[in-house]
Structure formats: C-alpha cells, structure tokens
N, C-alpha and C positions, 0 to 999 in steps of 0.2 A: 479660566486654562480649564480646558475639558480635565475630568478623574480619567483614573485607568480604566472604569469598568466603560466609560463613557469612549473613550478611545478603542477599546478593545469591541464594541459593539458595533461601534464603524468599521470596524474590520470585516468582523464578520457578515452585515450588510455590503461590503461592496463582492464580497466573496460569492455571496448569492445571487445577486444577481450583475454578477459577470461584468466589473467597473475596474478594468486593471490600472490604470493610470489611481483612481481614490484607493485599491488595494497596497501599492507600493507608498502613497504615501502617509496613508494610514499603521504602515508596515514600520516605518519608517518613524511617527509620532510614537506610537506602545514602544518602541525601543529607547527612545530617546527617553521616554519618561519613567522610564528604569523597569519596567516589564521584563522579564527575563526571555532570553528567544524562546528557550521551552516552550514557557509560559504561551507565548507570539505561535509557536508553529502549532500545539495543540488546543489551545482554546482560540486560536484566532483564527488558525489554518484547518487545523481538520478537524474541527468541531460545526461549521459552514457548510463543510464540502460534505457533511456525514448529513444535511439538511437538504443539502444539493442532490445525496444520494438517495434518500427519500421520495424525495421530490418525483425524481425520476421513475423507481420504482411504482410510485402510484399514480403515473401519467399524466401527473400535473407539472413537470419539467420534462420535454425531449433534447434527443438529439444534443440541437443548436445551441440553447439553454444551458445543457451541460458542457458546452467545449467552450463557452464566453466566461463560465464559473471557475473552468481548471485553467484557462488562460489568466485569471485574474488570480489564482492561488498558485500560480508558480512565478507571475510578476512577483505577486507577496515574497514567494519563497525565496531568491534572487537576493533581497534582502538579506532575509533571519538567515540562511543557509551559514553564512560566512561567521556570524557570529555565534550558532549552534555549534557550527565543526570546533569553534573557540573556545567553547564552554567543555564538549568533548574532548578536546586535547589537556585541558588544563585539571580535568577530571571532576570540574564540580558539577558535569550532566555524565553520566552514561549514557552510551548509542546503545539501544535495545536488541542491536544484531543487526543479521545481514539478511536480507526479506530477495532473493532470486525468484523471478515470474518469467511467467510464459506462455501464450496460446498454445495447445498441446497437439503434436506432429499430426496436421494434414487438415485444422482448421486455421483460418483468419480472421477468425471470428474474435475483435479484442477492445470493444467496449468497458464492458465490465472490468477485465483485464488490466486497462489504464484507468477507471474509477477505485479501482483496489491499489494501485499503485502509489496515484496522488496521495492518500488518505495516509499509506504505509509511510511513504517517503516525508510527510509533511510531521507526519509524527517521531521522526529522529531517527528511524530505520535508515541504515546505506542501502541502497534500492539498485537490484541490477535486475535489467529489463532484458531481455535474449529476445524478444519479439514475438513472432505468429510463426504458426505450422514451424516448431521449433523440433529439429533433428535431437533426437534422445541421448547423444552422446554430446552432444551441447550442454544440455543440464548437468552429467558427469565432471564435466570438465569444470563447469562454474562452482558447479558443488564440491568439489575436490579443489577447489583453489583458494574457497572461503567458507569451508567448513571451521565451525560447527554452524548451519544456517537452516534459516526456513526457505521452504521451495512451495511454490504456490502457481498450480495448473488448472486452468479452465481448458472450458470446450461449449460449443453451443451445440454440436452436435452429438446423435446416440451414434453414429459410426465409428467416430474416434476414440471414444469412453475406453473401450480396452486399449488403447493406448496409456491410459494410465495407470492400469493394471500392469503394463508392462513396464512401466519407469520407475515399477515399486521393484519389480523383480533386478531389473538394469541395476537399480541402487544397491540390493542386495550382491546379486554379481559382484560388484566395483570393489564390494567392502565398506563402504562409505554411509549404509542407511542409519546405521547408529549415532552418528552424526550430522544427519537430516531430518527436520520436521516437514512431515509432510502436508499441505493444505490442499485441497481438492474443490472446484467450483462450477457455477455453470446451472443455464436453465434447465438440462437432462439428469444434472447429478442429481446424487439426494446420497442422507446418512447414510441408510442400509449399502450401498454404493461403497459408499466409502468407506465401512465398516466391511464389506467382503474383499476390497484389493489389501487391506492394511494400512490406508493413508491415516496422518495422526488426527487430521480435522476436517474436518467441512461448511465451507462457508455460503449460508445459503441468499448472502447478498453482499453489497459492498459491506456494510456498516459490522455486520454479524461477521464478515471475512477479515475485518480489524481488527474486532473483538478477538477472534482465535488466535491470529498472528501475534497479538502481544500476548494469550496464555503461552504459545507455545514456545516464545523467547525466552518464558522464566524457568521452561526448562531442557533449554540446548547444556547439553556438555559443556563446559570449561574446557579450553581452548588446552 
C-alpha cells in the first residue's frame, strides 16, 4: 500500500498535469489514508497550484494548461471541501477568514484573479467572487455582510487603476475600512501605488498574493 507521502505526491502530480479523474481518486485516497482534510487542501491542492502559477508566470505553462489544472483542482476540492467544512464546524480546524475578490470596475481581465481565488479557496478560506467589472457598491455590500474580511481587487489596465483608489475612499465613507484588509494586484499595479492609495498589501503574483492574504488574515479584527 502506498505511503501517505506517495499518495500526496500523486495528488500533486494530478493537479499539475491537469488530470481531473486522477485528482478525484487521489484526493479520496489521501483522505482514506488518514491525512487531514486541511493538509490535503494545503499540501495536496494549494501547493501544486502554486507550481502551476509559477509555470504560468515564467511562460512554461499557458492558459489552456492552467485551466486544465484548475479543473483538476476543483474536482478534487469537491471531495475535500465537505470534510474541511466538518473540521471547521467541529472546531478541529479554524477557518483563516473570508476573502472577497473581483476585478475592479471598468476591467474584465480575470485570469489572475481566478488563479488567486483557486489558491485561496483551496487554503481553507471562505471565498466570495464578485466577478469582473464590479461596481463599487457591490464590494461595499459584500464587505458589510462578511466583515471582518479581506478584499482583493485586480486590474490589468492603467486606466482603471484610479478605481482602486476610489474603492479605498468608498470603504472609508461607508465606515467599514477598519474592518476590511485590502489587497491590490495586476500587472500595472505596484507596491508604491498600493502605498499611495492606502491599500494594506500588494500581490506581485498569485503566490505572493496568497502569502499576503494569509498574513492579512492574522491581522483581521475579531468579530
């Protein structure tokens, strides 16, 4: 019988190469072997998706390959998620928090947003995806309902970057900025820009965004 390490390695490989049926089988095998749902999610799903993200950033992988890997991840996540939710409800595992995401108003490019979403969701966060070209009031509405929370927005267009600044202002006007940690990202976005508009963090790429989101989760105020 395969060891837990071997089972996890098989799951990693299934995600990286994008084989959804193998991913489903391997996720079931990992859980049956006694590996916790949390470890399967973090080490079996989020970790290989980081590899996929790195390959995409270095142009070793292209969009079709990323989509195949994402399909495999979601297939496996459907197996793991119910067990993960049971662990959270029982108190055995603490949910890291709520992550709200969307492409800023005026932009429809969502590949980067979707990649971060997949990695965050497989890391145990509750994820609310507002979509793309999201009106400001939609973000405020979701943040009010789910505060304290993390709000991540992205754009690939310099013309829509000012909307990120506007969103910071609207969150303050709504009186909820102190209950929301904000993260911005996208190819034209930078750390100096994030600092200038008052965002809490900047995600350079999907892996960096996940790391920053986990850090922000530890700084959220208590409900």
